LUMTI-134709 format. One record per residue (C-alpha): residue in three letters; z, x, y; chain. Coordinates in Angstrom, 3 decimals, padded with zeros to 6 digits. Each point is the difference from the previous one (the first is absolute). Layout:
[site "Ala",[Z,X,Y],"A"]
...
***
This chain:
[site "Unk",[-037.543,-062.524,-001.637],"A"]
[site "Unk",[-000.138,-002.453,002.957],"A"]
[site "Unk",[003.052,000.184,002.293],"A"]
[site "Unk",[001.513,-003.424,000.727],"A"]
[site "Unk",[000.829,001.085,003.552],"A"]
[site "Unk",[-003.299,001.686,000.809],"A"]
[site "Unk",[-001.575,-000.642,003.362],"A"]
[site "Unk",[-003.386,000.625,-001.590],"A"]
[site "Unk",[-002.059,-002.830,-001.606],"A"]
[site "Unk",[-000.336,000.507,-003.836],"A"]
[site "Unk",[-003.185,-000.447,-002.099],"A"]
[site "Unk",[-000.649,000.136,-003.713],"A"]
[site "Unk",[-002.030,003.180,-000.744],"A"]
[site "Unk",[-003.076,-001.109,-001.794],"A"]
[site "Unk",[000.620,-001.290,-003.471],"A"]
[site "Unk",[003.051,002.138,-000.600],"A"]
[site "Unk",[002.519,-002.540,001.086],"A"]
[site "Unk",[001.832,002.708,002.051],"A"]
[site "Unk",[001.050,-001.072,003.470],"A"]
[site "Unk",[-000.651,002.659,002.722],"A"]
[site "Unk",[000.091,-000.086,003.734],"A"]
[site "Unk",[-003.149,-001.201,001.650],"A"]
[site "Unk",[000.129,003.119,002.188],"A"]
[site "Unk",[000.114,003.510,-001.417],"A"]
[site "Unk",[000.888,003.445,001.069],"A"]
[site "Unk",[-002.823,002.513,-000.119],"A"]
[site "Unk",[000.612,003.545,-000.930],"A"]
[site "Unk",[-002.488,001.937,002.029],"A"]
[site "Unk",[002.235,000.503,002.974],"A"]
[site "Unk",[003.107,001.088,-001.838],"A"]
[site "Unk",[-001.403,003.283,-001.328],"A"]
[site "Unk",[-001.358,001.294,003.198],"A"]
[site "Unk",[001.510,002.789,002.215],"A"]
[site "Unk",[001.177,-002.574,002.597],"A"]
[site "Unk",[002.559,-001.475,-002.430],"A"]
[site "Unk",[002.609,002.204,-001.691],"A"]
[site "Unk",[000.714,-000.418,-003.635],"A"]
[site "Unk",[003.458,-001.503,000.756],"A"]
[site "Unk",[-001.589,-002.245,002.625],"A"]
[site "Unk",[-002.565,-001.290,-002.652],"A"]
[site "Unk",[002.915,-000.825,-002.259],"A"]
[site "Unk",[001.819,-001.892,002.767],"A"]
[site "Unk",[-003.202,-001.964,000.895],"A"]
[site "Unk",[-000.665,-001.117,-003.679],"A"]
[site "Unk",[003.614,-000.836,-000.679],"A"]
[site "Unk",[000.412,-001.958,003.191],"A"]
[site "Unk",[-003.130,-001.975,-000.832],"A"]
[site "Unk",[001.334,-000.754,-003.473],"A"]
[site "Unk",[003.470,-000.865,001.296],"A"]
[site "Unk",[-001.677,-002.398,002.444],"A"]
[site "Unk",[-001.885,-001.819,-002.862],"A"]
[site "Unk",[-003.318,001.719,-000.092],"A"]
[site "Unk",[-000.857,000.526,-003.646],"A"]
[site "Unk",[-003.629,001.039,-000.119],"A"]
[site "Unk",[-000.846,003.680,000.384],"A"]
[site "Unk",[-003.494,001.535,000.170],"A"]
[site "Unk",[-000.785,003.651,-000.432],"A"]
[site "Unk",[-002.637,002.435,-001.127],"A"]
[site "Unk",[000.002,003.437,-001.521],"A"]
[site "Unk",[-002.503,000.990,002.729],"A"]
[site "Unk",[002.411,-000.485,002.918],"A"]
[site "Unk",[001.090,003.417,001.338],"A"]
[site "Unk",[-000.623,001.861,-003.227],"A"]
[site "Unk",[002.325,-002.260,-001.967],"A"]
[site "Unk",[002.919,000.352,002.400],"A"]
[site "Unk",[000.019,-003.767,000.724],"A"]
[site "Unk",[000.521,-000.768,-003.671],"A"]
[site "Unk",[002.664,002.752,-000.362],"A"]
[site "Unk",[001.935,-001.466,002.964],"A"]
[site "Unk",[-000.362,-003.519,-001.254],"A"]
[site "Unk",[001.300,001.174,-003.409],"A"]
[site "Unk",[003.088,001.627,001.681],"A"]
[site "Unk",[000.612,-003.254,002.034],"A"]
[site "Unk",[-000.212,-002.191,-003.159],"A"]
[site "Unk",[002.858,001.840,-001.790],"A"]
[site "Unk",[003.554,-001.399,-000.150],"A"]
[site "Unk",[-000.974,-003.426,-001.031],"A"]
[site "Unk",[-002.748,-000.626,002.464],"A"]
[site "Unk",[-002.820,000.108,-002.543],"A"]
[site "Unk",[001.137,-003.170,-001.643],"A"]
[site "Unk",[-000.297,-001.728,003.320],"A"]
[site "Unk",[-003.644,000.803,000.861],"A"]
[site "Unk",[-003.461,-000.476,-001.531],"A"]
[site "Unk",[-001.986,003.232,000.492],"A"]
[site "Unk",[-003.704,000.076,000.092],"A"]
[site "Unk",[-001.847,003.324,000.096],"A"]
[site "Unk",[-003.677,000.584,000.395],"A"]
[site "Unk",[-002.433,002.566,-001.499],"A"]
[site "Unk",[-003.508,000.752,001.057],"A"]
[site "Unk",[-001.310,001.550,-003.186],"A"]
[site "Unk",[-003.274,-001.541,-001.216],"A"]
[site "Unk",[000.215,001.094,-003.618],"A"]
[site "Unk",[002.729,-000.511,-002.675],"A"]
[site "Unk",[000.638,003.797,-000.090],"A"]
[site "Unk",[000.407,000.239,003.811],"A"]
[site "Unk",[002.163,-003.164,000.181],"A"]
[site "Unk",[002.249,001.534,-002.721],"A"]
[site "Unk",[000.268,003.300,001.803],"A"]
[site "Unk",[001.116,-001.764,003.262],"A"]
***
């Protein structure tokens, strides 16, 4: 997953052995009204093209719009270039599964 020509330092993610960029792109801002859907896709793909491989998101951000936009950006081969982490805030097994 790590790009050999990345400007971002790489780190091993926990015990997974997967190399990801030490910096990540958070998803909160990409689902808001100040960024268009097409703009969000451009932001995410530019980050990946530049070597950023760690993406962080949550179903809570903008009613799920941030995750939908990230999903669109990760089409066309981009998904294999990024490690995507998403968060939930459910406190029970049932609520976590629903989210």
